[in-house]
N, C-alpha and C positions, 0 to 999 in steps of 0.2 A: 172270511170276508177281508179284502184286506181295503181299508182307504187309503188312498191320498192324496194328494191336495185338491186337486179336482173332481170326484164323489164329496171328500169334506167340505166343500164353498159349497156343492149345491144341495149337499143335504140342511148344512147350516142356516141358509138362507131361504129353505124351502122352510123347514120349524121358522122361523119369524116371519115369512110372507103369510103362515099360514094361522103363526098368534096371530099380527095384527090383522089379517080379514075377518077369527071370528072378529074379533073386535069390534069390525066398523063393517059388519054387519049384520049383531047387533047392537039395541040400541041405548048401551049402557054409558058411554063417552060421545063427545063428541067427535069430530071425523081429526080438527085440530089434534088439539090432545092426544085424542093416537096418533098421528105419524108426526107428534113434534115433540113430547112426553116419553111416551110405550116407548113407540117402535127407535128410535133412539138407546132405552135404557136394555131392551131384551137384545139390541146386540151387544151392548157391553160387557153384559152379566153375559151373551153364551160364549162370546170372547173369550172370559176370565174360567167360564169353565170350561171350555175347552182346553185354555194352555193347562187347566191343573189337570184335562184327564188325558194328555198326549203325557206329560209328566209322569204323573200317577203309570199312566201301559208302557214310559221309560223304564222306569225302575222298575214295573214289574217284571219285567221283559230281560232285564238284566241280572237279576237272583234268579 
């Protein structure tokens, strides 16, 4: 399966949305804590992991 920018963005948003929804449904944290602290940190960490993964894939493909 080949990923382009649109598929990657949708998959990334879906993963973050599912994680946020799971935290909002379970009574673990307050809603404002999830939306103001957890979701932004999920987005930042996910973006960093995505960039590292793409660069590693480019490295593996070039070898």
